[in-house]
C-alpha positions as CSV (number, residue, x, y, z in Angstrom):
1,M,17.4,-6.4,1.6
2,Q,14.8,-8.1,3.6
3,S,12.9,-4.6,3.9
4,L,13.4,-3.9,0.2
5,N,11.8,-7.8,-0.4
6,V,8.9,-6.6,2.8
7,L,8.2,-3.6,0.6
8,I,7.6,-4.9,-2.7
9,D,5.5,-7.6,-1.6
10,L,3.1,-4.6,-0.5
11,L,3.3,-2.6,-3.2
12,T,0.7,-3.1,-6.0
13,F,1.4,-2.4,-9.6
14,S,-0.7,-1.4,-12.2
15,E,0.6,-1.4,-16.4
16,S,-1.2,1.1,-18.6
17,E,-2.6,-1.4,-21.9
18,D,0.1,0.1,-23.8
19,G,2.5,-0.9,-21.7
20,S,3.8,2.8,-21.1
21,S,2.8,3.9,-17.6
22,V,3.4,2.0,-14.3
23,W,2.1,2.7,-11.2
24,Y,1.5,1.1,-8.1
25,Y,0.1,2.4,-4.6
26,T,-0.5,0.5,-1.4
27,T,-3.5,0.4,1.3
28,P,-4.0,1.5,4.7
29,L,-3.6,-2.0,5.6
30,Q,-0.5,-3.1,3.6
31,V,1.2,0.2,5.9
32,E,0.3,-1.4,8.9
33,E,1.7,-4.7,7.9
34,L,4.6,-2.6,6.3
35,L,5.3,-1.1,10.1
36,Y,4.7,-4.3,11.3
37,R,7.3,-6.0,9.2
38,L,9.7,-3.3,9.5
39,D,12.9,-3.5,12.3
40,E,11.9,-0.5,13.9
41,E,14.7,-0.8,17.0
42,V,18.0,-0.7,14.4
43,Y,18.2,-0.8,10.6
44,E,15.1,0.6,9.6
45,A,14.1,3.2,12.4
46,E,14.3,6.5,10.9
47,L,12.2,5.0,7.7
48,V,9.7,4.1,10.2
49,D,10.1,7.0,11.9
50,N,9.4,9.4,8.0
51,I,6.5,6.7,7.5
52,R,5.0,7.3,11.2
53,T,5.6,10.7,11.0
54,N,3.5,11.3,7.6
55,K,1.0,8.5,8.2
56,D,-1.5,10.8,8.9
57,E,-1.1,12.2,5.1
58,I,-0.4,9.0,3.7
59,I,-3.5,7.9,4.6
60,R,-5.8,10.5,3.6
61,Q,-4.3,10.4,-0.2
62,M,-5.0,6.2,0.3
63,E,-8.7,6.9,0.9
64,I,-8.8,9.4,-1.3
65,T,-7.6,6.8,-3.7
66,E,-10.0,4.3,-2.4
67,K,-13.2,6.8,-2.5
68,I,-12.8,7.5,-6.3
69,T,-12.1,3.3,-7.3
70,G,-14.8,2.0,-5.6
71,E,-16.9,4.9,-6.9
72,M,-15.8,4.2,-11.2
73,K,-15.9,0.3,-10.2
74,S,-18.7,-1.9,-11.6
75,H,-20.4,-4.6,-9.8
76,R,-16.7,-5.9,-9.8
77,K,-14.1,-6.2,-6.8
78,T,-11.5,-3.4,-7.2
79,Y,-8.2,-4.6,-7.0
80,I,-7.9,-2.3,-4.2
81,E,-10.6,-4.5,-2.0
82,A,-8.7,-7.9,-3.1
83,E,-5.8,-6.8,-2.0
84,N,-7.4,-5.9,1.3
85,C,-8.8,-8.9,1.6
86,K,-5.8,-10.2,1.4
87,F,-4.6,-8.8,4.4
88,L,-7.8,-8.8,6.4
89,K,-7.3,-13.1,5.9
90,K,-3.8,-12.8,7.9
C-alpha cells in the first residue's frame, strides 16, 4: 500500500473545465523521486526494473510535454514548473 501512496503523491492531476476528462502526468524529477522511494530489493523490484528499462523513453516523452507546455504558457509559471520546484526544494 505504501507504493500506491508514493505513486499517487508523485502524480499531478488535471481536470477539464467541464469535468468530463482527467489527465495525470509526472515530471522527470518525480520519476527520480519515485525510483528513490520504491523498494528495489524486494517488493517493487519488478516495477523498478520496468521503469529503468523504459526510462529513456519515459523521460523523452515528459520532456516533449514540458517543452510544449513552456511554449504555450503566458508570463505565469506552469504547473509543471511549480511541481519541479517542490521537488528541487526537498
